Each structure stands twice: as structure tokens, then as C-alpha cells.
N, C-alpha and C positions, 0 to 999 in steps of 0.2 A: 504494500500500500504506500503510495506517494503522499507524504505528509506536507511537504513544501515543494514548490517548483514554480515554473513559468509556463504559461500557455498564451495562445494568441486568439483574438476574436476579430472577426471581420466587421469593419465599420461601414464600408461603402464599396460598391462595385459599379463601374460604368464602362460602356463600350467606347473605344477610341476609333472613331470613324476614319480618320486620316492615317492610321497606322495599320499596316497589313502584315500578316504572318509571312515570314520569309520562306516557309515550307509549303503552305497551302493557299496563301493569299486571302485567308479569312481575316476580317477585322479583329483586332486584338481587344482584350478586356483588361482593364486596370482595376485591381482590388487593393484597397487600403485596409490594413489590419493594425491592431495594436497588441503589444505584449503586456502581460499583467502578472505580477507576483502573487501567488496564492498560498493559503494555508488550509489544508484539508479541503481543497477544491473551492474554498471561499475566496473570491477576489479581494486583495488587500491593497496593493499599490499599483496604479497604472504606470507602465513603462513606455518604451519608445514606440512610435508608429513606423510602419514600413509599407512599401508598395511592392506588388507582384503584378507583372504584366504577363498575360497568358493567352494562348490561342484556345478558344472554346471547342475547336474541332480536333486538332491533333495534340492538344494538351502541352505543347511546348511552352515553357515559361522562363522568365528571367526576373531576378530580384537582386537587390544590393548593388554591387559593382558591375553586375552583368546587365543592368537596365540600359536601354538605348540612350546614348548621350543626347540625341536630338529631342528626347522627351523629358529631359531633366526639369525644365521649367514647369511643364504641365503636371508632372508628378509631384514636384515640390508644392504647387498650389493646391492640388487635390489632397495631399497629406495634411497641409495646414488647415484646410476647410473641414476635414473629417472630424466630427465631434467624438470625444471620448464617451464610450457607453456608460450610462449611469450604473450598470451592473458592476463595473469595476470599482465602485465605491462602497459595495456591500459590506466588506470587512470593516472599513473605517466607520460606517454608520453603526454597525453592530457594537464596535468598541465604544463609540460615543454613548450609545444607549446603555451599555453596561456600566459605564462610568456614571451616567446620570442616575441610573437606578440605584447604584451603590451610595451615591451622595444623598439621594432622597431617603433611602433606607436609614442611613446613619443620622440624618437630620431628625427623622421621625423618632428613631430609637433614642436620640438624645433628649427629645422632649418628654418621651415616656419615662425615661430614667429619672429625670428631674421630678416629674409628677409622682412617681412611685416612691422616691426617696422622701418627698415631702409628706406623703401619707402612706407609710409602710403597712403592709398586710401580712398575716401569717402565710407561709409557703412562697413568699416572694423569693426570687433567686438572684443573688448578686454574683457577678463575675468580677473578681478583684485580683490585681497583680501582687499577691502577698505571700507566695509560697517560699520565696527566698532562693529558689532554683532558677538561674538565669535561662536555662533551656526550656523549662516548663513553669513560667512564673504565674500563670493564671489558675485560680482556684474557684470552684463553685461553692457558694455559701447559701444557706437557706434560713429564712426568718421563721423561727418556731413559735415565738410569742411576742406580742406587742402590748405594752401597757402605756399609761399616760406619761410615765417618766423613764421607761427603758425599753430596749429591744433585745431579745434573746436570739442569737444567731448561731447555727451549727456550721462548722467548717468541714468541707469535703476532704477526702483523703487523696484525691487524684490531682495532679498538676497538668496543665495544658500549655502547649506551645503558643497559642494565640487565643484571642477572644472567640474567633470563629470556630476553633476546635472545641472550645468549651460549649458554645451554642449547639454544635452538632451533637455533642454528648448529651445535652439536655433534650434535644429533639428525639434522640434514640432512647430516652428514658433511663440512661445509665445512672443518673443521680438518685433514682428510685430503688436502686439495688440494695441488698442487705448490707448493713453497716457501712454504707457509703459516707454518711456523716457520723463522726464520732465525737470530736471535741465540740463543746458548746460554751459560748460566752455571752454574758449579759452586759450590754453597754448602755449607759445613761443616754437618753435621747439628746441631751444637751451637747454630748460629745460627738454625735453622729456626723454633723456637718463638718466639724474640725477634722475628724478621721478621714472623711470622704475627700476633703480638699487635699489632705496630705497624700492620699492614695492617688489622686488625679495627677499630682506632680510626678509620680513614678510611672504612671500608665493610665489607660482608659478604664472607665467604670461602666459596666452595663448592668441594668436591673431588668429582669424579666418577670412577668406575672402570668403564671400558667392559666390558660383559658382566655387570655386577652391578646 
């Protein structure tokens, strides 16, 4: 399977009435094509345009340095006027959409995190960079109890390389496994904002609320 490569797509094709095939006398056809770099057959970067002059009857053709010198001006004009196919920008559009989706997702998650931290509920899940292991700094914590003056939080036993890895573990329900949360700490609510700000200086903070 070819993962990356280059392929060509035809942009235009016209008959050249005043140019005849030297072998059979048939009017020649000029085709303008463009190469494109692709990944998994998805066009990513448009490359150079090129012309091919061919006889529609005997299939003799010429391109590149073999093109007739007397047709150079006509070929250059046709190449310039040939428009790049919108298909060639598919990869770029997909990348931009992916970046846009990621930014929107992060923005919405940031708002939710702030809301959840301001009004914590039992079973809220915090993803915090507090493990002390630089390779797997993120830990899943669960709010087990909320009172008017304190929050009781259980610390997960597993570390994750990134927030997204921790979120995937939550999606798979790994945090619901037997003895996943062992250590439990009770923190005065007055200290939550201070602790959170300190954690944010070291990394991102994500709060998830199951069912929402």
C-alpha cells in the first residue's frame, strides 16, 4: 500500500488545429495536467503543471523537453490558464477543519472545566498533572464527597502520558475498575482555587462530568 506519493490529474484538454501529427497527419491534442503530493491517496499539496501533446489516432506523444519548440508559447499560455483543481486542496481543508474542531473542543472543555470547578459534584473526574513521573504525569482523580466547606477526592493509581490518554481511559471505563482509586484526600474548598492555579502552572487541568 502506497502511503505517500505523487500523482497527476488532468486539468484541460484541447485540440491544436494548426499542429498535425508527423506520422499520420491527425490534428494533435494538448493536455495540461498537474502533479499533487498525496497522503493515503488524499491530495495534500499541489505541485507543478505540465503539458503533453498527443496524437489521438496513433497515440504518439511528447512532453517536457520533447515538446515542439514552435508550440512553446501556446503551451506556456495554456499551462498558465489551466486552473488548479479544487480537489487538490482536500488535504489542506481537512487539516484546517481538524485544527478548528480541536480548538473549538478545547474552548468548550475549558468553559466546562471552569463551571465544574466552581460547582463541584460527586463523581466529577479531574485530570491533573500531579503524578511526579515526567513520562506519565497525568492522573485521574474522582470527587467522592462535597460539603459546604470541603471536597473529598480519590487519587487514581495509573499515570498517563497526556490528557488525551487519560480521557481515552475514562471513555473505556478503566477508572471504574476494582481498586483503581485508593488514596483519598479531603481538601478545604477555600484551598481548591489556590491548588488549581498552582497545578495550571505545571500543566493543563481538565474536569469531566460523567453523563454530560
